N, C-alpha and C positions, 0 to 999 in steps of 0.2 A: 252310769250317768256321765254326761259330758261335763268337763271342767268349766266353770264359769269364765267368761271373758275377763281378763285381768283389768281392763280399762272400762268394762261395761258398768254403766250407772243406770239403775232403774229410777225413773222420775215419777213420783206419785204427787200429782198436782191437780188442782181443780180445773175443769174445763169450762170456765165462764169468761165472758167478755172482759170483766174488770181485771182478771188475772193475766190476760194476754201479754202485756208488756213485761211483767215479771217472768212469765213462762219463756218468752223469747230470750230474755236476759239470762235466765237460768240455763237453758239449753245451749245458747251461744257461748256463754262463758265456760261451760263444761267442755265444749269442743275446743275453745281457745286454749284451755289448760291440758289438752291432750287426752281428754276422756271421751268415751263413746256413750252419749245419752240414748236411752231407750224408754219408750212408754207404750202403753197398751194400744195407742193409735196405729202403730206400725204393723200390728198383727191382724191378719184377715180373720174374720169370723169363719169358723169351720163347723159350727153346730155344737161345739162343746161349751159354749158360754164364756162370758167375760172372765169369771173367776179363775177358770182353768188357764186362760191365757195369761192372766196377771201372775199367777204362781209360776208358770213355766218361764215367763220372762224374768221374773225376779231371780229364779234359780240360775238363769243363764248369765246373770250379771254378778260382778264381784262386790257391789255395794248398792245401796239405795238411798234416795233423798226423798223425804216426806214433808210436804207443806201442810202445816196445821193452822195457818192463819185464818182459814175460812170457818169462823164460828158465828153463831147468831141464828136468826130465823129466816128460812127453815134451817135447822141444823144439818150439817154435812157430815155423815158418819163414814163415808167411803175412805176419807183420808186416814183417820185413826184405825179403821179396820185393816187397811193395807199395811199400816205400820205394824199392827199385830201379826199379820202374816210374815212380814220381814223378821220380826223378833223370833218367830217360830223357826224360820230358816236359819237365822244366826244361832239359835239354841242348838240346832243339829250340827252346825259347823262353826263354832265360835271364833276360830282364828282365821277363817276364810271368808267372812262376810262382814262388811261394815255398814252401819246405819247412821244417817245424819238426819236430824229433824230441823226443819225451817219454820220460823214463825215471825210475825211482824211485831210482837210485843214480848218483852222480857218477862219471865216468871209465870206467864199464863199457863204453860203446860203443867206447872206444879199444881195448879188448881183444877184444870180441866182433864188432866190425864195423870192423876197422882201415882198410879202404878209405875209410871215411867220416870218418877222423880229421881233426882240424883244425877241426871245427865244434862249437859248444857246444850240447848238448842241453838242453832245459828239464827241470830236476830237480824233481819234485814230492814225492819222499820217500815215495810210496805213500799220501799223505793227500789228502783232499778240499781242505783248506785250502791245502796245497801246490800242488794243481792250480790253484786260483783265483789264487794268487800268480804262478804261471808265466804264466797267460793275461794277467794285468794287466801283467806285464813285457813281453809280446809285443804287445798291442793297447792303444792309447791310449784313455783314457776320462776324461771330466770329469764324469760323471753320478753318481758315488757313491764312497764310501770303500771300502777293502778289507774292512772289517768288514761293510758293507752288502752287498757282493757275496757274502761268505761266508754271511751270514744268508739271503740270497735262495736260494743254492744248497741250504742246509739245508731250506728250505721246499719247494723243488722235489723233493728226495729224498723227503720225506714225502708229497708229492702223487703221486709216481710209485709209491710202495708201495701207495697206495690204488688207483691205476689198475690195477696188476697184479692186486690182489684182485678188483676189479670185473670184470675180463676173465677171471678164473679162470686166470691164467697164472703159472707158477712162474718164467718167464724174461722179462726186459725186452726181449730181443733178438728182437722180432717187428716186422714192418712197421707194424702198427697202433699198437703202443706207441711206436715211434720217432716217428710222426706226432703222437701225443698228447703225448709228451715235449716236442717242439719247440713245440707249441701252448701247453702249460702254461708253458714258459719264457718265451714271448712275452708271455703274459698277466701273469706275475709281473714281467717286465722293464718292461712298460708301467705297471703299477700302482705300481712303485717309482721311476719316472722315469728308468730307464736307457735306455729306448727311446722315441723320440718317437711320438706317435700314440695 
């Protein structure tokens, strides 16, 4: 088995229009903090189904982040299901895999996912600035101030809107746009001194 990428972060997030700004901020800020975000969008279908791709990608990463704020009608079970997969991976390699849970409301996972109780999710409050704050709490950085990271994330969201228009896409959640998003975040991160190189 290949060792997981030490900076690889599997991102488990909903692919819906309302989550796009948070997704851009999540992926971009991970890049600004020197991490390598990955999600199922970047893996081509080979006939083995999405579940096999998700598991393989999780195993290729050192950690995963799971967004659990999408509750309601209709219920979204993919997010907690993928968290369960990550817990199984961590159970097999407890010191080599980290799991972070994101939510918009404090204490909700205590009620909605009681088996996961006792762990502190990262609460972003449903805002992009809150997402940046959560990631700065999670990953150490000496390269910029919180205000500089928030500004860089705003620039990235504006750039992504332009990329969507240029591609003629109403949705960000396409393989080509995910690759462009990571590339744009890398360029912004380097230009602002967050990332060396």
